[in-house]
N, C-alpha and C positions, 0 to 999 in steps of 0.2 A: 446531084439530083438528076433523076431520069424521068422521062415522060412515059406515061402509061395510057393506053387507049381506054377511054371511059367505058366503051361498050364491052370491054373485056373484064372490067372490075366492078362496075356499078349495076345494081338491079335496074331493069328497064324503067320502072316507075320513078326511081330516084333520078335517073338520067333525064327523063322527060321533065321532071320538076326543075332540075338545074338548067335545062335548056330554056325554060321560061325566063330565067334571069340573064343567062349568057349563052348565046347560040353560036357555035362555031369559033369561039375565041379560046385563048389559053387562060387558064386559071391556076393560081398557086394555092395549094392546100397546105397550110403550115403544120408542122409536127405538133403532137401533143407535148406540152411542156415537160412532162416526165420522160419523154423519149428523146429530147434534144441532146445532141452531142456537142461537146466543146470544140471550138475551132481547131482543126488539125488532127482530130482524134482518128479520122479514117485514113489519113495519109502520113507520110514521113516528113511533111513540110515543116512542122513545128520543130522537130529534131534537127533538120537541115538548117533552119534559120538560127537555131541555138548554136550549132557548130560554126556556122559562118560568123556569127557575132563574136564567138570566143576567139576565132582566128583574127578577126579585126582587132580585138582588144590586145591579143598577143603581139600583133604587128605594131600596134601603137606603143606598147610597152617596150618593144625592141627599137623604137626610135622613128618609126615611119610617121610622117606628117599626116594630118587629117586630109589634106588636099590629095596626097598620093593615095591614101586609102580610098577616097571617094572614086578616084580613077580606077584603081585596081579592082574594086568590088562593084563598080558601075552603080554607085549610089550617090545621092546628093550629099553635099558637105553637111547639111543640117541632119541628115540621117546618121552619118558617121558620128557627129557630135552627140546625138541622142544615144546611140549605141555605146559609145565610149563612156559617156556620163553615167548611163545606167549600170554598166559593168563595174565602173569605178566605185559607185555607191554600194553595189552588192559585195564587192571584194574588200572594201575598206570599212564598211558599215556593219 
């Protein structure tokens, strides 16, 4: 999300009307629901997390304990348990 200067994008009349409600404050204008993007669609974060989780599961299958995985990947034990459980279900179900 980036900030835009209202004086550059809104007609003067509309800006003055908005200023009646909020003057000199930040305001968030939500996207139109048809224009919404799913989380991670604009970056590689979704794929990076998927790759990380696959590596965690592979390490688990190779015998690494969940405690060791939590330290190695800088995650809580609960997060490791969730990731392993989820991938176990996906691969065996």
